VEXROMI-163724 format. One record per residue: residue in three letters; x, y, z of N, C-alpha, C, O in turn. Coordinates in steps of 0.2 Angstrom, whole numbers, plus 2048, in hexadecimal, padded with zeros to 3 digits. Atoms other than C-alpha are relative to their C-alpha. Layout:
# VEXROMI-163724
AlaXYZXYZXYZXYZ/...
***
This chain:
# VEXROMI-163724
Unk7FE7FD80678AEAEBE3806802801807806806/Unk7F97FE7FE79DEB2BE28008098007FC80D7FD/Unk7FE7F87FF7A4EC3BE78068027FB80A7FE7FA/Unk7FA7FF8047B0ECDBDC80480580580280A808/Unk7FA7FB7FE7BFED5BE38018067FC8048057F6/Unk8007F98057BFEE7BDC80880280180A806806/Unk7FA7FD8017D1EE9BD78018087FE80780A7FF/Unk8017FA8017CCEFABD1800804805805809805/Unk8017FE7FA7C7F00BE1806801803809806805/Unk7F98007FD7D6EFABE98058047FF809807803/Unk7FC7FC8047E1F01BDC80080880280480C804/Unk8017F97FF7DAF12BDE801803807803809808/Unk7FF7FF7F87DBF12BF28088017FF80B806802/Unk7F98017FE7EEF0EBF08038077FC80880A7FE/Unk7FC7FB8047F2F1BBE27FE80780380180C803/Unk8017F97FB7E8F29BED805801805808806806/Unk7FA7FF7FB7F5F25BFB8058027FD8088067FF/Unk7FA7FE804803F26BEE8018077FE80680B7FE/Unk8017FA8057FDF36BE680180580780580A808/Unk8007FB7FB7FAF3EBF880880080380B805804/Unk7F88007FD80DF38BFE8048057FC8098097FE/Unk7FC7FC804813F40BEE80080780180480C800/Unk8017F880080BF50BF080480480680680A805/Unk7FC7FD7FB814F53C0080780180080A804804/Unk7FA7FE802824F54BF78028057FD8088077FA/Unk8027F880281FF64BF18058007F980A8047F8/Unk7FC7FD807825F63BDE8057FB7FF8087FB7F9/Unk7FA806803832F53BDF7FB7F97FF7F67F7803/Unk80480780382BF44BD68047FB7FF8097FC7FC/Unk7FD806802830F33BD48017FF7F87FC8007F4/Unk7FF802808837F2EBC28017F97FF8057F5801/Unk801807802833F1EBBA8017FF7F97FE8007F4/Unk7FF80180883BF18BAA7FD7F97FF7FE7F5803/Unk804805803831F0BBA08037FD7FA8038017F5/Unk7FB80280683BF00B937FA7FB7FE7F87F7801/Unk80480380582FEFAB858037FD7FB8058017F6/Unk7FC803806836EEEB797FA7FC7FB7F57F87FE/Unk80480480582CEE8B697F98058007F880A803/Unk8067FD80181AEEDB647F97FC8027F47FD7FF/Unk8058037FE810EE0B6D7FA8048037FB808808/Unk8067FC7FE7FEEE8B6F7FE8018077FB80680A/Unk8018007FA7FCEE3B8080480380580280580B/Unk7FA7FD7FC80DEE9B877FE8087FF7FE80B804/Unk8007F980180AEFAB7E7FA8028047FA808806/Unk8077FD7FD7F8EFBB8680380180780380680A/Unk7FF8017F97FFEF7B9780680680280580A807/Unk7FB7FB7FE80EF03B967FB8077FF7FC80B804/Unk8047FB800801F10B907FC8038067FB808808/Unk8037FF7FA7F7F0DB9F80480280780280680B/Unk7FC7FE7FB805F0EBAB8028087FF80480C803/Unk7FE7F980180AF1FBA37FB8048027FC809805/Unk8057FC7FE7F9F26BA57FF8008077FF805809/Unk8028017F97F6F20BB780680380580580580B/Unk7F97FD7FC808F26BBC7FE8078017FD80A806/Unk8017F8800803F38BB67FC8028067FE80680A/Unk8057FE7FB7F4F38BC38027FF8077FF80280C/Unk7FD8017F97FEF33BD3806805800808806806/Unk7F97FC80080DF3EBCE8077FD7FF80C7FF802/Unk7F980480181AF32BC78018027F87FE8027F4/Unk7FE7FE807823F38BB88047F97FD8097F6800/Unk7FD804803826F2BBAB8058027FB8058087F9/Unk7FB7FF806834F29B9E8007FA7FC8037F57FE/Unk801805804830F1DB908067FE7FB8088027F7/Unk7FA80180483EF13B877FD7FB7FB7FD7F67FD/Unk802803805837F0BB778057FE7FB8078027F7/Unk7FB804804843EFEB6E7FC7FB7FB7F77F87FD/Unk80380480583EEF4B5E8017F98028067F8806/Unk7FF8087FD83CEE1B628077FE7FC80B7FA7FE/Unk7FB80380284AEDEB5680780380280C802800/Unk7F97FE7FE857EE8B608057FC8028027F7804/Unk7FC8057FC867EDFB667FF8008077FD80580A/Unk8027FE7F8866EDAB78805804803803808807/Unk7FB7FB7FD877EE3B7B7FD8078007FF80B804/Unk8037F980086DEF3B767FB8008067FB80580A/Unk8068007FA85EEEFB8380580080680380480B/Unk7FC8007FA86CEEBB90803806801803808807/Unk7FE7FA7FF874EFBB8C7FB8068037FE80B806/Unk8057FB7FD864F05B907FE7FE8077FC80280B/Unk8018017F9862EFCBA0805802804804805809/Unk7FB7FD7FE874F00BA4800806801802808806/Unk7FF7F97FF872F12BA17FA8038047FB808808/Unk8057FE7FC862F13BAA8027FE80880080280D/Unk7FE8017FA869F0BBB9805805803804806809/Unk7FB7FB7FE877F18BBA7FD80780080080C803/Unk8037FB80086BF26BB67FC8038087F680180A/Unk8027FE7FB869F31BC67F98028017F7803807/Unk8077FD801858F38BC17FA7FC8007F47FD800/Unk806805801850F27BBF8007FD8078057FB80A/Unk8018047F8849F1FBD07FF7FA7FE8037F5800/Unk803807802840F10BC88017FE7F98028037F5/Unk800803807842F05BB97FC7FA7FF7FC7F5803/Unk805806802835EF9BB18017FE7F88008027F4/Unk800803806837EEEBA37FB7FC7FE7FA7F6800/Unk805804801828EE9B9C8017FA7FC8047F97F6/Unk7FF807802826ED7B9A7F97FF7FC7F48027FD/Unk7FC804802824ECCB908048037FC8028077F8/Unk7FC7FC806834ED1B867FF7FA7FA7FE7F47FB/Unk7FE803805836ECAB758037F98028077F9806/Unk7FE8087FF83AEB6B758088017FF80B7FE803/Unk7F880180184DEB9B6F803803806809802808/Unk7FC7FD7FA851EC3B7F7FF7FB8067FA7F7807/Unk7FF8037F9857EBBB8F7FD803805800807809/Unk8037FB7FB84AEC2B9A80480080880580580B/Unk7FE8007F9852EBBBAB8088057FF809809803/Unk7FB7FC800863EC3BA57FF80780080380A803/Unk8037F980085BED4BA17FF80380880080880A/Unk8047FD7F9852ED5BB280780080680880480A/Unk7FB8017FA862ECFBBC8058077FE808809803/Unk7FD7F980186BEDFBB37FE80680480280A806/Unk8027FA7FC860EEABBB8038028068067FE80A/Unk7FE8007F9865EF4BCA7FA7FE8047F5801804/Unk8078027FC85AEEBBD77FE8058047F8804806/Unk8037FC7FB858EFBBE27FB8057FA7F880A7FC/Unk8057FC80384FF02BD37FB7FC7FC7F77FF7F9/Unk804806803846EF2BCD7F88028037F67FF809/Unk8078007FE833EF8BCF7FC7F98017F77F8805/Unk8058067FF82CEE7BCC8027FA8047FE7F5805/Unk7FE8047FC837EDEBD88017F97FE8017F4801/Unk7FD80780483DED0BCB8077FE8038087F8805/Unk7FA8027FE84FED2BCF8017FC8067FE7FC80B/Unk8018057FA855EC4BDB80380480680180280C/Unk7FD7FC7F985EED1BE77FB8078017FE80C803/Unk8037FA800850EDEBE67FE8018087FD7FC80C/Unk8017FF7F884EEE7BF87FA7FE8027F67FC7FE/Unk8058057FB843EE0C067F98057FF7F48027FF/Unk8067FD800837EF0C037FD8017FA7F88047FA/Unk804800806833EEDBF27FD7F87FF8007F3800/Unk804807801825EDFBEF7FE7FE7F97FB8037F7/Unk804801807820ED9BDE7F98028007F57FF803/Unk8067FE800811EE2BDA7FA7FB7FE7F47FC7FE/Unk805805802808ED2BD57FF7FB8067FA7F8808/Unk8018027F980DECBBE77FC8048047F8802808/Unk8027FC7FC808EDABEF7F78017FF7F3802804/Unk8088018027F6ED9BE57FD7FC8037F87FD806/Unk8038077FC7F3EC7BEB7FE8038087F880280A/Unk7FF7FF7F97F7ECDBFD7FA8058017F6805806/Unk8067FB7FF7EBEDCBFB7F97FD7FF7F57FF803/Unk8078038027DCED2BF47FE7FC8077F97FC80A/Unk8018057FA7DEEC5C037FF8068077FA80480A/Unk8027FA7FC7DEED5C0F7F98038007F6803805/Unk8067FE8037CFEDCC067FB7FC8037F67FE807/Unk8058047FE7C4ECDC0A8017FD8067FD7F8808/Unk7FE8047FA7CCEC8C1A8017FA8007FF7F6804/Unk7FE8078017D2EB9C158047FD806809801807/Unk7FC8037FA7D9EAEC248037FA7FE7FF7F57FC/Unk7FC8058047E6EA3C1D8017F98048037F3802/Unk7FE8077FC7E8E97C2D7FB7FB7FF7F57FD7FE/Unk8038058017E3E86C2A7FC7FF7F87F97FB7F6/Unk8028008087DFE8AC178057FD7FC80B7FD7FD/Unk7FD8038067E5E81C078008057FB7FA8087FA/Unk8007FD8057EBE8ABF98047FC7F98087F87F9/Unk7FC8048077F0E85BE78018067FB7FD80B7FA/Unk7FE7FB8057FAE90BDB8027FC7F98067F77F9/Unk7FE8018067FAE8DBC98038067FC80180C7FC/Unk7FC7FB802807E94BBE8047FD7FA8067F77F9/Unk7FC803806811E93BAE80880280180C8017FD/Unk7F87FD7FF822E9CBB68027FD8077FE7FE80C/Unk7FF8037FA82BE92BC380280580580280480B/Unk7FE7FA7FC832EA3BCA7FA8038037FA804809/Unk8077FC7FE820EABBCB7FE7FB8057FC7FD80A/Unk8048057FC819E9BBD380480080680180280B/Unk7FB7FF7FB827E9ABDF7FE8058057FC80480B/Unk8017FA7FC825EACBE57FA8008037F9803808/Unk8067FE7FF812EABBE67FF7F98077FB7FB80C/Unk8008057FB814E9ABF280380380780180380C/Unk7FD7FD7FA820EA3BFD7FC8058037FC80580A/Unk8037FC7FE815EB1BFF7FA7FD8057F880080A/Unk8058037FD806EA6C048027FE8077FF7FE80C/Unk7FE8037FA811E9DC1080180580680080480C/Unk8007FA7FB815EAEC187FB8038047FB806809/Unk8067FE7FE803EB2C197FD7FA8057F87FC809/Unk8038057FB800EA1C237FC7FB7FD7F87F8801/Unk8038058037F9E96C178037F98028097F7802/Unk7FF8067FE7F8E84C1E8037FB7FC8087F77FE/Unk7FE8048047FAE7AC0F8008027F97FC8067F8/Unk8007FE8077FFE7CBFD7FE7F97FC8017F47FE/Unk8028078037F7E6FBF18028017F88038077F7/Unk8008018057F9E6BBE07F87FF7FB7F87FF7F5/Unk8078028037E6E68BDD7FC8068017FB808807/Unk8047FB7FF7DBE77BDB7FA7FE8037F8803806/Unk8078027FD7CBE6EBE08008008077FB80180A/Unk8008007F97D1E6DBF180380680480480680A/Unk7FC7FA7FF7D8E7EBF27FA8058037F5806800/Unk8057FA7FE7CEE8CBFE8028067FC7FF80B7FB/Unk7FD7FA8047DAE98BF58047FF7FA80A7FD7FA/Unk7FD8028067DEE96BE38028077FC7FE80C7FB/Unk7FD7FB8027EAEA2BDA8037FD7F98077F97F9/Unk7FF8028057ECEA0BC88038057FB80280A7FB/Unk7FC7FB8047F8EA7BBB8037FB7FA8097F97FA/Unk7FE8048067F8E9BBAB8018027FA8058007F6/Unk8007FC8077F4EA7B9E7FB7FB7FB7FB7FB7F4/Unk8058038037E7E9AB997F78027FF7F37FF802/Unk8087FE8007D5EA3B957FB7FB8037FA7F6800/Unk8078047FE7C6E9CB9F8027F88017FE7F47FF/Unk7FE8077FF7D0E8CBA37FD7FD8067FB7F8806/Unk8018027F87CBE8BBB57F77FF7FF7F38047FE/Unk8078008007B9E83BB67FD7FE8088017FD80C/Unk8028007FA7AEE81BC48017F88048027F680A/Unk7FE8077FE7B1E6EBC58087FF80480A7FB808/Unk7F88007FE7C4E73BC9801804806806806807/Unk7FE7FC7F97C1E7EBD97FA7FD8057F57F9805/Unk8048027F97BBE7BBEB7FA8058017F980B800/Unk8067FC7FD7AAE81BF1802805803807804807/Unk7FE7FA7FC7ACE93BF88088027FF80A805803/Unk7F97FD8027BEE95BF08018067FF7FC8097FC/Unk7FE7FB8027C6EA4BF08058027FA80A7FF7FA/Unk7FC8008077CEEA9BDE8038067FE80080B7FE/Unk7FD7FA8027DBEB4BD98037FF7F98087FB7F8/Unk7FF8028077DDEB4BC68058057FD80380B7FB/Unk7FA7FC8027EDEBCBC08027FD7F88068017F4/Unk7FE8038077EEEB2BAF7FB8047FA7F78027F7/Unk8047FC8057E8EC0BA48038007F98098017F8/Unk7FE8028077E8EBDB917FC8047FB7F68057FB/Unk8037FB8057E4EC9B837FC7FA7FA7FF7F67F7/Unk8038048057D5EC0B787FD8067FC7F98097FF/Unk8037FB8047D0ECBB6A801806803806808805/Unk8017F97FD7CBEDCB707FF8008087FE80580B/Unk8038027F97C8ED4B818067FE80480B7FC801/Unk7FB8047FC7D3ECDB907FC7FB8047F77FC806/Unk8028047FC7CFEBEB998057FD80480B7FE803/Unk7FC8027FC7D5EB6BA87FF7F78007FC7F47FC/Unk8028078017D7EA3BAB7FA7FD8037F87F7802/Unk8068037FE7C8EA1BB57FA8017FC7FB8067F9/Unk8057FF8047B8E9FBAC7FB8038057F77FF808/Unk8047FD7FC7AEEABBB77F87FD8007F57FC805/Unk80780280179CEA6BAF7FE7F98047F97F7807/Unk8008067FF7A0E94BB48017FF8077FE7FA80A/Unk7FF8007F97A6E97BC67FC8048047FD80480A/Unk8037FA7FC79BEA5BCC7FC7FD8057FB80180A/Unk8058027FB78FE9ABD58047FB8058017F7809/Unk7FC8057FB79DE90BDE80580280580680080B/Unk7FB7FD7FB7ABE9ABE57FD8068047F7808803/Unk8017FC7FB7ABEA8BF28028077FD7FE80C7FE/Unk7FE7F98027B6EB6BEB8057FF7FA8097FA7FA/Unk7FC8018077BFEB9BDA8038067FE7FF80B7FD/Unk7FE7FA8027CAEC6BD37FD8007F97FD7FB7F5/Unk8038008087C1ECBBC18058017FC80A8047FE/Unk7FC7FE8077C9ECDBB17FC8027FA7F97FF7F7/Unk7FB7FC7FD7CBEDABAD7FD8048077F8802809/Unk8037FB7FA7C9EE7BBD8037FC8078017FE80C/Unk7FE8027F97D2EDBBCA80880080180A805803/Unk7F87FE7FE7E5ED8BCC8038067FA8088097FC/Unk7FD7FC8047E9EE3BBC802807803808809805/Unk8007FA7FE7E6EF3BC2804801807807806808/Unk7FD8007FA7EDEEEBD48088017FF80B804803/Unk7F88028017FEEEABCD8038067FD8098087FF/Unk7FE7F88017FFEFCBC5801804805806807806/Unk8007FB7FA7FBF04BD58077FD80580A801808/Unk7FB8027FB808EF9BDF8068027FC80B803800/Unk7FA800803815EFBBD2802808802808809804/Unk7FF7FA7FF813F0EBD5802801807807804808/Unk7FE8007FA814F0BBE78077FF80180A802806/Unk7F98027FF825F03BE58048067FD809808800/Unk7FC7FB80382BF11BDA80080680580580A805/Unk7FF7FB7FB827F1DBE98037FD805806802808/Unk7FC8027FB830F12BF58078017FE80B804802/Unk7F87FE802840F13BEA802806800808808802/Unk7FD7FA7FF83FF25BE9800803806804807807/Unk7FE7FE7F883DF28BFC8067FD802809800807/Unk7FA8027FD84AF1CBFF8078037FD80C804801/Unk7FA7FB803857F25BF380180880380680A805/Unk8007FA7FD852F35BFA803800807808804808/Unk7FC8017F9857F2EC0C8078007FF80B803802/Unk7F8801800867F28C068048067FE809806800/Unk7FD7FA80186BF39BFF80080580480380B802/Unk8007FC7FA866F41C0F7FC8067FD7FE80C7FE/Unk8057FA803858F4CC057F97FF8057F4802805/
***
């Protein structure tokens, strides 16, 4: 029977560490700006979750809400303003943006030293994308040994797919395959609810499901849990897997940026 990797448990452990560290700053708190464009229900939900959880660990959030029909120049102006605002440590642009915006262009306008998502091409080495950090933490949690193992990454974004593959290579994966059924480790971010069935996975495979999609009042992952539960070894459940972990690692990046800025200012 497959075992679930408890993302909530891992995230709570990380957030406890962050809260303890912020406590020792004796009143000084990281400031995180979140830009929300449009009225997507899932994006509004994710922002409210981040705002709520940030308060628990001691991070102050500043929400900038823009209408979906706002000109791109106005969004760029907000990002540029926050880049220069010395009171703001980290900036998060809630994705996806409405289709009319050039997301890559907007991300590249961000000050890379404030990019808590680690999407900017020049982000500092001490910032790791929360999704990549979550994958790494999951593998560490189950003591996954990458040596001599094969991995498959399924994705709908080339930039994302490349970054995951690079991470797995650094962790020691021996082979990257395009065939999910021969992979000891499957990482999927397709955004296709319950697309992965048992005939598509290897016996005892470890599965990390990042493809979270709202379906009515529910959210579903790429992997059909009920179909694969007798075949795989470990899986990140949806909900309760990667989602809460990415928020925790987002806060960890915000704290790292806050500490680096204080060091640079000699405080």
